[in-house]
DOLOMI-89777 format. One record per atom (N, C-alpha, C, O): residue in three letters; atom name; residue number from 1; x, y, z. Coordinates in steps of 0.2 Angstrom, whole numbers. Example, Ala and Ser with C-alpha at 12.3 -4.5 7.8 and 13.67 -1.06 7.14 Angstrom:
2
 resn name resi     X     Y     Z
  Ala    N    1    66   -28    39
  Ala   CA    1    62   -22    39
  Ala    C    1    66   -16    39
  Ala    O    1    71   -17    42
  Ser    N    2    64   -11    35
  Ser   CA    2    68    -5    36
  Ser    C    2    64     0    39
  Ser    O    2    67     6    40
//
This chain:
175
 resn name resi     X     Y     Z
  Met    N    1     4    -6    -1
  Met   CA    1     0     1    -1
  Met    C    1     4     6     0
  Met    O    1     9     7     4
  Leu    N    2     3    10    -6
  Leu   CA    2     7    17    -6
  Leu    C    2     5    22     1
  Leu    O    2     0    22     3
  Thr    N    3     9    24     3
  Thr   CA    3     7    29    10
  Thr    C    3    13    33    11
  Thr    O    3    19    31    10
  Ile    N    4    12    39    12
  Ile   CA    4    18    44    14
  Ile    C    4    17    43    23
  Ile    O    4    22    46    26
  Leu    N    5    14    40    26
  Leu   CA    5    15    40    33
  Leu    C    5    19    35    35
  Leu    O    5    21    30    31
  Pro    N    6    22    35    42
  Pro   CA    6    27    29    43
  Pro    C    6    24    23    44
  Pro    O    6    18    23    46
  Ala    N    7    28    18    42
  Ala   CA    7    27    10    42
  Ala    C    7    23     9    51
  Ala    O    7    18     5    51
  Glu    N    8    26    11    55
  Glu   CA    8    25     9    61
  Glu    C    8    17    12    62
  Glu    O    8    12     8    63
  Leu    N    9    17    19    61
  Leu   CA    9    10    22    61
  Leu    C    9     3    18    59
  Leu    O    9    -2    17    62
  Val    N   10     6    16    53
  Val   CA   10     0    13    48
  Val    C   10    -1     6    51
  Val    O   10    -7     4    52
  Ala    N   11     5     3    53
  Ala   CA   11     3    -3    57
  Ala    C   11    -1    -3    63
  Ala    O   11    -6    -8    64
  Ala    N   12     0     2    67
  Ala   CA   12    -4     4    73
  Ala    C   12   -11     5    70
  Ala    O   12   -16     2    73
  Ala    N   13   -13     8    66
  Ala   CA   13   -19    10    64
  Ala    C   13   -23     5    60
  Ala    O   13   -29     6    60
  Gln    N   14   -19    -1    58
  Gln   CA   14   -22    -6    55
  Gln    C   14   -25    -9    61
  Gln    O   14   -31   -10    62
  Lys    N   15   -21   -11    65
  Lys   CA   15   -23   -15    71
  Lys    C   15   -29   -11    75
  Lys    O   15   -34   -14    76
  Ala    N   16   -28    -5    76
  Ala   CA   16   -35    -1    79
  Ala    C   16   -41    -3    76
  Ala    O   16   -47    -4    79
  Val    N   17   -40    -2    70
  Val   CA   17   -46    -2    63
  Val    C   17   -49    -9    64
  Val    O   17   -55    -9    64
  Asp    N   18   -45   -14    65
  Asp   CA   18   -45   -22    63
  Asp    C   18   -50   -24    70
  Asp    O   18   -56   -26    70
  Thr    N   19   -46   -22    75
  Thr   CA   19   -49   -25    82
  Thr    C   19   -55   -21    84
  Thr    O   19   -58   -23    89
  Asn    N   20   -58   -15    80
  Asn   CA   20   -63   -11    84
  Asn    C   20   -69   -14    79
  Asn    O   20   -75   -13    79
  Leu    N   21   -65   -16    73
  Leu   CA   21   -72   -18    68
  Leu    C   21   -74   -25    71
  Leu    O   21   -80   -27    69
  Ala    N   22   -70   -29    74
  Ala   CA   22   -72   -35    76
  Ala    C   22   -75   -35    82
  Ala    O   22   -79   -39    83
  Ala    N   23   -73   -29    86
  Ala   CA   23   -77   -28    92
  Ala    C   23   -85   -25    91
  Ala    O   23   -89   -24    95
  Gly    N   24   -86   -23    85
  Gly   CA   24   -92   -19    84
  Gly    C   24   -92   -12    86
  Gly    O   24   -98    -9    87
  Arg    N   25   -87    -9    88
  Arg   CA   25   -86    -1    90
  Arg    C   25   -84     3    84
  Arg    O   25   -80     0    80
  Thr    N   26   -86     9    86
  Thr   CA   26   -85    15    83
  Thr    C   26   -81    20    86
  Thr    O   26   -81    20    92
  Ile    N   27   -77    22    83
  Ile   CA   27   -72    27    87
  Ile    C   27   -74    34    84
  Ile    O   27   -77    35    79
  Cys    N   28   -69    39    88
  Cys   CA   28   -68    46    86
  Cys    C   28   -62    47    90
  Cys    O   28   -60    44    95
  Val    N   29   -59    54    87
  Val   CA   29   -53    56    91
  Val    C   29   -55    64    90
  Val    O   29   -58    67    86
  Ala    N   30   -51    66    96
  Ala   CA   30   -51    73    96
  Ala    C   30   -42    75    97
  Ala    O   30   -39    74   102
  Glu    N   31   -40    78    93
  Glu   CA   31   -33    80    93
  Glu    C   31   -30    87    94
  Glu    O   31   -34    91    92
  Ser    N   32   -24    88    96
  Ser   CA   32   -23    95    97
  Ser    C   32   -15    94    94
  Ser    O   32   -14    96    88
  Cys    N   33   -10    93    98
  Cys   CA   33    -4    93    95
  Cys    C   33    -3    89    91
  Cys    O   33     3    90    88
  Thr    N   34    -7    84    88
  Thr   CA   34    -5    78    83
  Thr    C   34    -8    82    77
  Thr    O   34    -6    79    72
  Gly    N   35   -12    86    77
  Gly   CA   35   -16    90    72
  Gly    C   35   -20    85    66
  Gly    O   35   -20    88    61
  Gly    N   36   -23    79    67
  Gly   CA   36   -26    76    64
  Gly    C   36   -22    69    60
  Gly    O   36   -24    65    56
  Leu    N   37   -16    69    63
  Leu   CA   37   -11    62    61
  Leu    C   37   -15    55    63
  Leu    O   37   -15    51    59
  Val    N   38   -18    56    69
  Val   CA   38   -21    51    71
  Val    C   38   -28    49    66
  Val    O   38   -30    44    66
  Ala    N   39   -31    53    64
  Ala   CA   39   -37    52    60
  Ala    C   39   -34    50    52
  Ala    O   39   -36    46    49
  Ala    N   40   -28    54    51
  Ala   CA   40   -24    53    45
  Ala    C   40   -22    45    45
  Ala    O   40   -23    42    39
  Ala    N   41   -20    42    50
  Ala   CA   41   -18    33    50
  Ala    C   41   -23    31    49
  Ala    O   41   -23    26    45
  Ile    N   42   -29    32    52
  Ile   CA   42   -34    28    52
  Ile    C   42   -37    29    47
  Ile    O   42   -41    24    47
  Thr    N   43   -38    34    43
  Thr   CA   43   -42    34    37
  Thr    C   43   -37    31    30
  Thr    O   43   -39    30    24
  Glu    N   44   -31    30    33
  Glu   CA   44   -26    27    28
  Glu    C   44   -29    19    27
  Glu    O   44   -27    15    23
  Ile    N   45   -32    17    31
  Ile   CA   45   -35    10    31
  Ile    C   45   -40    10    28
  Ile    O   45   -44    14    29
  Pro    N   46   -41     5    22
  Pro   CA   46   -47     3    19
  Pro    C   46   -52     0    23
  Pro    O   46   -50    -5    27
  Gly    N   47   -58     2    23
  Gly   CA   47   -62     0    26
  Gly    C   47   -63     2    34
  Gly    O   47   -66    -1    39
  Ser    N   48   -60     7    34
  Ser   CA   48   -59    11    42
  Ser    C   48   -67    15    41
  Ser    O   48   -70    16    47
  Ser    N   49   -70    16    35
  Ser   CA   49   -75    21    36
  Ser    C   49   -80    17    41
  Ser    O   49   -82    21    45
  Ala    N   50   -82    10    41
  Ala   CA   50   -86     6    45
  Ala    C   50   -86     7    53
  Ala    O   50   -90     6    57
  Met    N   51   -80    11    54
  Met   CA   51   -78    11    61
  Met    C   51   -77    18    64
  Met    O   51   -79    19    70
  Phe    N   52   -73    22    59
  Phe   CA   52   -71    29    61
  Phe    C   52   -77    33    61
  Phe    O   52   -80    34    56
  Glu    N   53   -79    36    66
  Glu   CA   53   -85    41    65
  Glu    C   53   -82    48    64
  Glu    O   53   -85    51    59
  Arg    N   54   -78    51    66
  Arg   CA   54   -75    57    65
  Arg    C   54   -70    59    69
  Arg    O   54   -69    56    75
  Gly    N   55   -66    65    67
  Gly   CA   55   -61    68    71
  Gly    C   55   -61    75    72
  Gly    O   55   -62    79    67
  Tyr    N   56   -59    77    77
  Tyr   CA   56   -59    84    79
  Tyr    C   56   -52    87    79
  Tyr    O   56   -48    84    83
  Ile    N   57   -50    92    75
  Ile   CA   57   -44    94    77
  Ile    C   57   -45   101    80
  Ile    O   57   -48   105    77
  Thr    N   58   -43   102    86
  Thr   CA   58   -44   107    91
  Thr    C   58   -38   109    94
  Thr    O   58   -35   107    99
  Tyr    N   59   -35   113    89
  Tyr   CA   59   -27   115    91
  Tyr    C   59   -27   122    94
  Tyr    O   59   -22   123    97
  Ser    N   60   -32   126    94
  Ser   CA   60   -33   132    99
  Ser    C   60   -37   130   104
  Ser    O   60   -41   125   103
  Asn    N   61   -36   135   111
  Asn   CA   61   -41   134   115
  Asn    C   61   -47   136   115
  Asn    O   61   -51   134   119
  Asp    N   62   -49   141   110
  Asp   CA   62   -55   142   107
  Asp    C   62   -58   136   104
  Asp    O   62   -64   134   106
  Ala    N   63   -54   132    99
  Ala   CA   63   -58   127    95
  Ala    C   63   -60   122   101
  Ala    O   63   -66   121   101
  Lys    N   64   -56   120   107
  Lys   CA   64   -57   116   112
  Lys    C   64   -65   117   115
  Lys    O   64   -68   113   116
  Val    N   65   -66   123   117
  Val   CA   65   -71   127   120
  Val    C   65   -77   126   114
  Val    O   65   -81   122   115
  Asp    N   66   -75   131   109
  Asp   CA   66   -81   129   105
  Asp    C   66   -85   122   101
  Asp    O   66   -90   120   101
  Thr    N   67   -79   119    99
  Thr   CA   67   -81   111    97
  Thr    C   67   -82   106   101
  Thr    O   67   -86   102   101
  Leu    N   68   -77   107   108
  Leu   CA   68   -77    99   111
  Leu    C   68   -82   103   119
  Leu    O   68   -82    99   124
  Asn    N   69   -83   107   119
  Asn   CA   69   -86   110   125
  Asn    C   69   -82   110   131
  Asn    O   69   -84   110   137
  Val    N   70   -76   111   130
  Val   CA   70   -70   111   137
  Val    C   70   -73   117   139
  Val    O   70   -74   122   135
  Ser    N   71   -72   118   146
  Ser   CA   71   -75   123   149
  Ser    C   71   -68   128   150
  Ser    O   71   -62   125   151
  Pro    N   72   -69   134   149
  Pro   CA   72   -64   139   149
  Pro    C   72   -59   138   157
  Pro    O   72   -53   137   157
  Asp    N   73   -64   138   162
  Asp   CA   73   -61   138   168
  Asp    C   73   -57   132   167
  Asp    O   73   -51   133   170
  Val    N   74   -57   127   165
  Val   CA   74   -54   120   165
  Val    C   74   -46   123   163
  Val    O   74   -42   122   166
  Leu    N   75   -46   126   156
  Leu   CA   75   -41   128   152
  Leu    C   75   -37   133   158
  Leu    O   75   -32   132   160
  Asp    N   76   -41   137   160
  Asp   CA   76   -37   144   164
  Asp    C   76   -34   139   170
  Asp    O   76   -28   140   172
  Thr    N   77   -38   135   174
  Thr   CA   77   -36   132   180
  Thr    C   77   -29   129   178
  Thr    O   77   -24   131   180
  Phe    N   78   -29   123   173
  Phe   CA   78   -25   117   173
  Phe    C   78   -21   119   167
  Phe    O   78   -15   118   167
  Gly    N   79   -24   122   161
  Gly   CA   79   -19   123   155
  Gly    C   79   -21   118   151
  Gly    O   79   -24   113   152
  Ala    N   80   -20   120   143
  Ala   CA   80   -22   115   137
  Ala    C   80   -18   110   138
  Ala    O   80   -20   105   135
  Val    N   81   -12   108   142
  Val   CA   81   -10   102   142
  Val    C   81   -10    99   150
  Val    O   81    -6    99   154
  Ser    N   82   -15    96   149
  Ser   CA   82   -18    95   156
  Ser    C   82   -21    87   156
  Ser    O   82   -22    85   150
  Ile    N   83   -23    84   161
  Ile   CA   83   -27    78   163
  Ile    C   83   -34    82   161
  Ile    O   83   -38    80   157
  Ala    N   84   -35    86   164
  Ala   CA   84   -43    91   164
  Ala    C   84   -44    91   157
  Ala    O   84   -49    88   155
  Thr    N   85   -41    95   154
  Thr   CA   85   -42    96   148
  Thr    C   85   -43    90   143
  Thr    O   85   -48    91   139
  Ala    N   86   -39    86   142
  Ala   CA   86   -39    79   140
  Ala    C   86   -45    76   140
  Ala    O   86   -49    75   135
  Trp    N   87   -47    74   147
  Trp   CA   87   -52    73   149
  Trp    C   87   -59    76   145
  Trp    O   87   -62    72   142
  Ser    N   88   -59    83   147
  Ser   CA   88   -65    86   143
  Ser    C   88   -63    86   136
  Ser    O   88   -68    85   133
  Met    N   89   -58    85   133
  Met   CA   89   -59    84   126
  Met    C   89   -62    79   124
  Met    O   89   -66    78   120
  Ala    N   90   -59    72   128
  Ala   CA   90   -63    66   124
  Ala    C   90   -70    65   127
  Ala    O   90   -74    61   124
  Gln    N   91   -73    68   133
  Gln   CA   91   -79    68   135
  Gln    C   91   -83    72   128
  Gln    O   91   -88    70   125
  Gly    N   92   -79    78   127
  Gly   CA   92   -84    83   123
  Gly    C   92   -85    79   117
  Gly    O   92   -90    79   115
  Ala    N   93   -79    76   113
  Ala   CA   93   -79    73   107
  Ala    C   93   -85    68   107
  Ala    O   93   -90    68   103
  Leu    N   94   -84    63   112
  Leu   CA   94   -90    58   114
  Leu    C   94   -98    61   112
  Leu    O   94  -102    59   108
  Glu    N   95  -100    66   117
  Glu   CA   95  -105    68   118
  Glu    C   95  -106    70   111
  Glu    O   95  -112    69   109
  Ala    N   96  -102    74   106
  Ala   CA   96  -103    77    99
  Ala    C   96  -105    72    95
  Ala    O   96  -109    73    90
  Ser    N   97  -102    66    96
  Ser   CA   97  -103    61    90
  Ser    C   97  -106    55    92
  Ser    O   97  -108    55    98
  Gly    N   98  -108    51    87
  Gly   CA   98  -111    44    89
  Gly    C   98  -107    37    89
  Gly    O   98  -109    31    88
  Ala    N   99  -100    40    91
  Ala   CA   99   -95    35    91
  Ala    C   99   -97    32    97
  Ala    O   99  -102    34   100
  Asp    N  100   -93    26   100
  Asp   CA  100   -93    21   106
  Asp    C  100   -88    24   109
  Asp    O  100   -89    25   115
  Ile    N  101   -81    26   107
  Ile   CA  101   -76    28   111
  Ile    C  101   -73    33   107
  Ile    O  101   -74    35   101
  Ala    N  102   -69    37   113
  Ala   CA  102   -66    44   109
  Ala    C  102   -60    45   113
  Ala    O  102   -60    45   119
  Val    N  103   -53    46   109
  Val   CA  103   -47    47   111
  Val    C  103   -46    53   111
  Val    O  103   -48    56   106
  Ala    N  104   -42    57   117
  Ala   CA  104   -40    63   115
  Ala    C  104   -32    65   116
  Ala    O  104   -29    62   121
  Ile    N  105   -31    69   113
  Ile   CA  105   -22    70   114
  Ile    C  105   -21    78   114
  Ile    O  105   -23    81   109
  Thr    N  106   -17    80   120
  Thr   CA  106   -16    88   118
  Thr    C  106    -7    87   122
  Thr    O  106    -5    84   126
  Gly    N  107    -4    92   119
  Gly   CA  107     3    92   122
  Gly    C  107     6    97   119
  Gly    O  107     3   101   116
  Val    N  108    13    97   120
  Val   CA  108    18   102   119
  Val    C  108    24   100   114
  Val    O  108    29    98   117
  Ala    N  109    23   100   107
  Ala   CA  109    26    96   103
  Ala    C  109    33   101   102
  Ala    O  109    39    97   101
  Gly    N  110    33   106   102
  Gly   CA  110    39   110   102
  Gly    C  110    40   113    96
  Gly    O  110    36   112    92
  Pro    N  111    46   116    93
  Pro   CA  111    52   116    98
  Pro    C  111    51   123   104
  Pro    O  111    55   124   108
  Asp    N  112    45   126   103
  Asp   CA  112    44   131   107
  Asp    C  112    37   129   113
  Asp    O  112    34   124   111
  Gly    N  113    35   132   117
  Gly   CA  113    30   132   120
  Gly    C  113    31   128   127
  Gly    O  113    27   129   131
  Gly    N  114    37   124   127
  Gly   CA  114    37   121   133
  Gly    C  114    38   126   140
  Gly    O  114    40   132   140
  Thr    N  115    37   123   147
  Thr   CA  115    38   126   153
  Thr    C  115    41   122   157
  Thr    O  115    40   116   156
  Glu    N  116    44   124   162
  Glu   CA  116    48   120   168
  Glu    C  116    43   114   170
  Glu    O  116    46   108   170
  Lys    N  117    37   115   171
  Lys   CA  117    31   110   173
  Lys    C  117    29   105   167
  Lys    O  117    28    99   168
  Lys    N  118    28   108   161
  Lys   CA  118    26   104   154
  Lys    C  118    32   107   150
  Lys    O  118    32   112   147
  Pro    N  119    38   104   150
  Pro   CA  119    42   103   145
  Pro    C  119    40   102   138
  Pro    O  119    35   100   137
  Val    N  120    44   104   132
  Val   CA  120    42   101   126
  Val    C  120    43    93   128
  Val    O  120    48    91   132
  Gly    N  121    38    89   123
  Gly   CA  121    38    82   123
  Gly    C  121    33    80   128
  Gly    O  121    31    74   127
  Thr    N  122    30    84   133
  Thr   CA  122    23    83   137
  Thr    C  122    17    80   134
  Thr    O  122    14    85   132
  Val    N  123    15    75   132
  Val   CA  123     9    75   131
  Val    C  123     2    70   135
  Val    O  123     3    65   139
  Val    N  124    -3    72   134
  Val   CA  124    -8    70   137
  Val    C  124   -13    67   134
  Val    O  124   -15    70   129
  Phe    N  125   -15    61   137
  Phe   CA  125   -22    57   134
  Phe    C  125   -26    56   138
  Phe    O  125   -25    55   144
  Ala    N  126   -32    56   134
  Ala   CA  126   -38    52   139
  Ala    C  126   -42    49   133
  Ala    O  126   -42    50   127
  Arg    N  127   -47    44   137
  Arg   CA  127   -50    40   134
  Arg    C  127   -57    40   136
  Arg    O  127   -58    39   142
  Ala    N  128   -62    41   133
  Ala   CA  128   -69    41   136
  Ala    C  128   -73    36   133
  Ala    O  128   -72    36   127
  Glu    N  129   -78    31   135
  Glu   CA  129   -83    26   133
  Glu    C  129   -89    29   134
  Glu    O  129   -92    32   139
  Arg    N  130   -93    28   127
  Arg   CA  130  -100    28   129
  Arg    C  130  -103    23   134
  Arg    O  130  -102    17   134
  Gly    N  131  -107    26   139
  Gly   CA  131  -110    22   144
  Gly    C  131  -107    21   151
  Gly    O  131  -110    18   156
  Ala    N  132   -99    23   150
  Ala   CA  132   -96    22   156
  Ala    C  132   -98    27   162
  Ala    O  132  -100    33   161
  Asp    N  133   -95    25   167
  Asp   CA  133   -95    31   172
  Asp    C  133   -91    36   171
  Asp    O  133   -85    34   171
  Pro    N  134   -93    43   170
  Pro   CA  134   -89    49   169
  Pro    C  134   -86    52   173
  Pro    O  134   -83    57   172
  Gln    N  135   -86    47   179
  Gln   CA  135   -81    49   187
  Gln    C  135   -75    44   185
  Gln    O  135   -70    46   187
  His    N  136   -76    39   181
  His   CA  136   -69    35   180
  His    C  136   -66    38   174
  His    O  136   -66    36   168
  Val    N  137   -61    42   177
  Val   CA  137   -55    46   172
  Val    C  137   -51    39   170
  Val    O  137   -48    35   173
  Val    N  138   -50    39   163
  Val   CA  138   -44    35   159
  Val    C  138   -40    40   157
  Val    O  138   -41    42   151
  Ala    N  139   -34    42   159
  Ala   CA  139   -30    48   156
  Ala    C  139   -22    46   159
  Ala    O  139   -21    43   164
  Asp    N  140   -19    48   153
  Asp   CA  140   -11    47   156
  Asp    C  140    -7    52   153
  Asp    O  140    -7    54   147
  Arg    N  141    -2    54   157
  Arg   CA  141     3    59   153
  Arg    C  141    10    56   153
  Arg    O  141    12    53   157
  Lys    N  142    12    58   147
  Lys   CA  142    19    55   145
  Lys    C  142    25    60   144
  Lys    O  142    23    66   141
  Gln    N  143    30    59   146
  Gln   CA  143    35    63   143
  Gln    C  143    39    60   138
  Gln    O  143    42    56   140
  Phe    N  144    40    62   132
  Phe   CA  144    43    60   128
  Phe    C  144    50    63   126
  Phe    O  144    54    60   123
  Gly    N  145    51    68   129
  Gly   CA  145    58    72   129
  Gly    C  145    58    75   122
  Gly    O  145    53    75   118
  Asp    N  146    63    79   122
  Asp   CA  146    63    83   116
  Asp    C  146    67    79   111
  Asp    O  146    73    80   109
  Ile    N  147    63    75   108
  Ile   CA  147    63    70   101
  Ile    C  147    62    75    95
  Ile    O  147    61    71    90
  Gly    N  148    61    81    95
  Gly   CA  148    59    84    89
  Gly    C  148    51    85    87
  Gly    O  148    47    81    90
  Arg    N  149    50    89    83
  Arg   CA  149    42    90    83
  Arg    C  149    38    83    81
  Arg    O  149    34    80    83
  Gly    N  150    42    82    75
  Gly   CA  150    39    76    71
  Gly    C  150    40    69    76
  Gly    O  150    35    65    77
  Gly    N  151    45    68    78
  Gly   CA  151    45    63    85
  Gly    C  151    40    63    89
  Gly    O  151    37    58    90
  Ile    N  152    39    68    92
  Ile   CA  152    35    68    98
  Ile    C  152    26    69    96
  Ile    O  152    22    68   100
  Arg    N  153    25    70    89
  Arg   CA  153    19    69    86
  Arg    C  153    18    62    83
  Arg    O  153    12    61    82
  Leu    N  154    23    58    82
  Leu   CA  154    22    52    80
  Leu    C  154    21    48    86
  Leu    O  154    17    44    85
  Gln    N  155    25    48    91
  Gln   CA  155    24    45    98
  Gln    C  155    19    45   101
  Gln    O  155    17    40   103
  Ala    N  156    16    52   101
  Ala   CA  156     9    54   103
  Ala    C  156     3    50    99
  Ala    O  156    -2    46   102
  Ala    N  157     5    51    92
  Ala   CA  157    -2    47    88
  Ala    C  157    -2    39    90
  Ala    O  157    -7    35    92
  Leu    N  158     5    36    90
  Leu   CA  158     5    30    91
  Leu    C  158     2    27    99
  Leu    O  158     0    21   100
  Cys    N  159     3    31   104
  Cys   CA  159     0    31   111
  Cys    C  159    -6    31   110
  Cys    O  159    -9    27   114
  Ala    N  160   -11    35   106
  Ala   CA  160   -17    36   105
  Ala    C  160   -21    30   101
  Ala    O  160   -27    28   103
  Leu    N  161   -17    29    97
  Leu   CA  161   -19    22    93
  Leu    C  161   -19    16    98
  Leu    O  161   -23    11    97
  Glu    N  162   -14    17   103
  Glu   CA  162   -15    10   108
  Glu    C  162   -21    10   112
  Glu    O  162   -25     6   113
  Leu    N  163   -23    17   114
  Leu   CA  163   -28    18   118
  Leu    C  163   -35    18   115
  Leu    O  163   -40    18   118
  Leu    N  164   -35    17   108
  Leu   CA  164   -41    15   105
  Leu    C  164   -42     8   105
  Leu    O  164   -47     6   103
  Leu    N  165   -37     4   106
  Leu   CA  165   -38    -5   107
  Leu    C  165   -43    -6   112
  Leu    O  165   -44    -4   117
  Pro    N  166   -48   -12   109
  Pro   CA  166   -52   -13   115
  Pro    C  166   -49   -18   119
  Pro    O  166   -45   -21   117
  Ser    N  167   -50   -18   125
  Ser   CA  167   -48   -22   131
  Ser    C  167   -49   -29   128
  Ser    O  167   -51   -30   123
  Ala    N  168   -46   -34   132
  Ala   CA  168   -48   -40   131
  Ala    C  168   -55   -43   132
  Ala    O  168   -58   -48   129
  Thr    N  169   -56   -39   139
  Thr   CA  169   -64   -43   138
  Thr    C  169   -68   -39   133
  Thr    O  169   -74   -42   132
  Glu    N  170   -67   -33   131
  Glu   CA  170   -72   -30   125
  Glu    C  170   -71   -35   120
  Glu    O  170   -76   -36   117
  Arg    N  171   -65   -37   119
  Arg   CA  171   -64   -41   112
  Arg    C  171   -68   -47   113
  Arg    O  171   -71   -50   109
  Asp    N  172   -68   -50   119
  Asp   CA  172   -71   -57   121
  Asp    C  172   -79   -56   120
  Asp    O  172   -83   -60   118
  Glu    N  173   -81   -50   121
  Glu   CA  173   -89   -49   122
  Glu    C  173   -91   -45   116
  Glu    O  173   -97   -43   115
  Ala    N  174   -86   -46   110
  Ala   CA  174   -88   -43   104
  Ala    C  174   -93   -47    99
  Ala    O  174   -92   -53    97
  Pro    N  175   -99   -45    97
  Pro   CA  175  -104   -49    94
  Pro    C  175  -101   -54    88
  Pro    O  175  -105   -58    85
//
């Protein structure tokens, strides 16, 4: 298959598509620092339209508020690169779509924008599932280090695709 995307990203997307199709689940993504890279990888896979509901690229804080209903208070209090913001993005994407699961990504890809508390390479992920207890937050913060903008975005996209995989229980309960 001819693609401009890295082979490891396409392979991870293929796995996400295949396992979600097998589980009968639809997905959506809310991306900030990856700028649509996760959606691009998923849609690189033939047949992904049967499980990929939609993607949101909410790069600015205004877009996070307007599109995903992230509270300005959350952004002001915790910042764009935080568990609270990623979780709000995932919840907002789930509510705005018909998907079964949503994954959100927000981070500092660099080369600028890092701080002492949130250096370049800091990326936060969250996963929300339809029907799950909204008080049960599934989120993670990773420090990829300053491996270059492209490297950070690639590693973030790979992590997001991993978060989209159904658990062993979900795979066993698939129709």
